C-alpha positions as protocol buffer text, in pm:
chain_id: "A"
residue {
  index: 1
  type: MET
  ca { x: 2120 y: 431 z: -140 }
}
residue {
  index: 2
  type: ASP
  ca { x: 1853 y: 201 z: -17 }
}
residue {
  index: 3
  type: LYS
  ca { x: 1680 y: -79 z: -206 }
}
residue {
  index: 4
  type: GLU
  ca { x: 1336 y: 41 z: -105 }
}
residue {
  index: 5
  type: ARG
  ca { x: 1390 y: 375 z: -282 }
}
residue {
  index: 6
  type: VAL
  ca { x: 1513 y: 203 z: -600 }
}
residue {
  index: 7
  type: GLN
  ca { x: 1220 y: -40 z: -585 }
}
residue {
  index: 8
  type: GLU
  ca { x: 975 y: 252 z: -561 }
}
residue {
  index: 9
  type: VAL
  ca { x: 1113 y: 402 z: -882 }
}
residue {
  index: 10
  type: LEU
  ca { x: 1106 y: 63 z: -1056 }
}
residue {
  index: 11
  type: ASP
  ca { x: 742 y: 32 z: -949 }
}
residue {
  index: 12
  type: GLN
  ca { x: 673 y: 355 z: -1142 }
}
residue {
  index: 13
  type: ILE
  ca { x: 839 y: 215 z: -1456 }
}
residue {
  index: 14
  type: ARG
  ca { x: 687 y: -132 z: -1427 }
}
residue {
  index: 15
  type: PRO
  ca { x: 339 y: -58 z: -1577 }
}
residue {
  index: 16
  type: ALA
  ca { x: 492 y: 49 z: -1910 }
}
residue {
  index: 17
  type: LEU
  ca { x: 697 y: -270 z: -1929 }
}
residue {
  index: 18
  type: GLN
  ca { x: 405 y: -488 z: -1823 }
}
residue {
  index: 19
  type: ALA
  ca { x: 188 y: -333 z: -2095 }
}
residue {
  index: 20
  type: ASP
  ca { x: 424 y: -497 z: -2346 }
}
residue {
  index: 21
  type: GLY
  ca { x: 437 y: -828 z: -2158 }
}
residue {
  index: 22
  type: GLY
  ca { x: 765 y: -765 z: -1976 }
}
residue {
  index: 23
  type: ASP
  ca { x: 888 y: -659 z: -1635 }
}
residue {
  index: 24
  type: VAL
  ca { x: 1201 y: -559 z: -1445 }
}
residue {
  index: 25
  type: GLU
  ca { x: 1335 y: -705 z: -1121 }
}
residue {
  index: 26
  type: LEU
  ca { x: 1588 y: -549 z: -887 }
}
residue {
  index: 27
  type: VAL
  ca { x: 1879 y: -790 z: -831 }
}
residue {
  index: 28
  type: ASP
  ca { x: 2138 y: -588 z: -641 }
}
residue {
  index: 29
  type: ILE
  ca { x: 2281 y: -243 z: -568 }
}
residue {
  index: 30
  type: THR
  ca { x: 2658 y: -216 z: -534 }
}
residue {
  index: 31
  type: GLU
  ca { x: 2834 y: 20 z: -297 }
}
residue {
  index: 32
  type: ASP
  ca { x: 2967 y: 222 z: -592 }
}
residue {
  index: 33
  type: GLY
  ca { x: 2617 y: 308 z: -722 }
}
residue {
  index: 34
  type: VAL
  ca { x: 2556 y: 37 z: -981 }
}
residue {
  index: 35
  type: VAL
  ca { x: 2201 y: -98 z: -991 }
}
residue {
  index: 36
  type: LYS
  ca { x: 2173 y: -451 z: -1127 }
}
residue {
  index: 37
  type: VAL
  ca { x: 1839 y: -550 z: -1276 }
}
residue {
  index: 38
  type: GLN
  ca { x: 1695 y: -841 z: -1466 }
}
residue {
  index: 39
  type: LEU
  ca { x: 1450 y: -787 z: -1750 }
}
residue {
  index: 40
  type: VAL
  ca { x: 1190 y: -1064 z: -1754 }
}
residue {
  index: 41
  type: GLY
  ca { x: 894 y: -1176 z: -1959 }
}
residue {
  index: 42
  type: ALA
  ca { x: 877 y: -1037 z: -2311 }
}
residue {
  index: 43
  type: CYS
  ca { x: 1165 y: -798 z: -2230 }
}
residue {
  index: 44
  type: ARG
  ca { x: 1407 y: -1083 z: -2170 }
}
residue {
  index: 45
  type: GLY
  ca { x: 1458 y: -1185 z: -2532 }
}
residue {
  index: 46
  type: CYS
  ca { x: 1350 y: -863 z: -2700 }
}
residue {
  index: 47
  type: PRO
  ca { x: 1601 y: -709 z: -2941 }
}
residue {
  index: 48
  type: MET
  ca { x: 1504 y: -367 z: -2803 }
}
residue {
  index: 49
  type: SER
  ca { x: 1581 y: -460 z: -2442 }
}
residue {
  index: 50
  type: GLN
  ca { x: 1912 y: -267 z: -2431 }
}
residue {
  index: 51
  type: LEU
  ca { x: 1732 y: 44 z: -2555 }
}
residue {
  index: 52
  type: THR
  ca { x: 1457 y: -8 z: -2297 }
}
residue {
  index: 53
  type: LEU
  ca { x: 1720 y: -47 z: -2026 }
}
residue {
  index: 54
  type: ALA
  ca { x: 1921 y: 262 z: -2125 }
}
residue {
  index: 55
  type: ASN
  ca { x: 1648 y: 503 z: -2234 }
}
residue {
  index: 56
  type: GLY
  ca { x: 1378 y: 386 z: -1996 }
}
residue {
  index: 57
  type: VAL
  ca { x: 1491 y: 218 z: -1678 }
}
residue {
  index: 58
  type: GLU
  ca { x: 1835 y: 380 z: -1638 }
}
residue {
  index: 59
  type: ARG
  ca { x: 1721 y: 730 z: -1738 }
}
residue {
  index: 60
  type: VAL
  ca { x: 1430 y: 736 z: -1492 }
}
residue {
  index: 61
  type: LEU
  ca { x: 1633 y: 584 z: -1208 }
}
residue {
  index: 62
  type: LYS
  ca { x: 1918 y: 836 z: -1254 }
}
residue {
  index: 63
  type: GLU
  ca { x: 1673 y: 1128 z: -1276 }
}
residue {
  index: 64
  type: GLN
  ca { x: 1508 y: 1034 z: -948 }
}
residue {
  index: 65
  type: ILE
  ca { x: 1812 y: 898 z: -765 }
}
residue {
  index: 66
  type: PRO
  ca { x: 2122 y: 1096 z: -872 }
}
residue {
  index: 67
  type: GLU
  ca { x: 2358 y: 872 z: -672 }
}
residue {
  index: 68
  type: ILE
  ca { x: 2308 y: 594 z: -929 }
}
residue {
  index: 69
  type: VAL
  ca { x: 2610 y: 566 z: -1156 }
}
residue {
  index: 70
  type: ARG
  ca { x: 2465 y: 317 z: -1403 }
}
residue {
  index: 71
  type: VAL
  ca { x: 2217 y: 34 z: -1446 }
}
residue {
  index: 72
  type: GLU
  ca { x: 2341 y: -308 z: -1561 }
}
residue {
  index: 73
  type: PRO
  ca { x: 2144 y: -610 z: -1678 }
}
residue {
  index: 74
  type: VAL
  ca { x: 2224 y: -948 z: -1525 }
}
């Protein structure tokens, strides 16, 4: 799985996060299909960030790139 493909999907998600003052950054992709991201801006300290990560970022990434096993915050 290549970083460019993951970044393209994150770029699709990004406008929704930025509308609320946040953003997501790709940190790493492991060989076993784990995508590591960092929520920044308003998302960083938001109590809903885990929900955003699971129901937003992870769901969309896994729908578009089935090889992804999970998405983890760092």
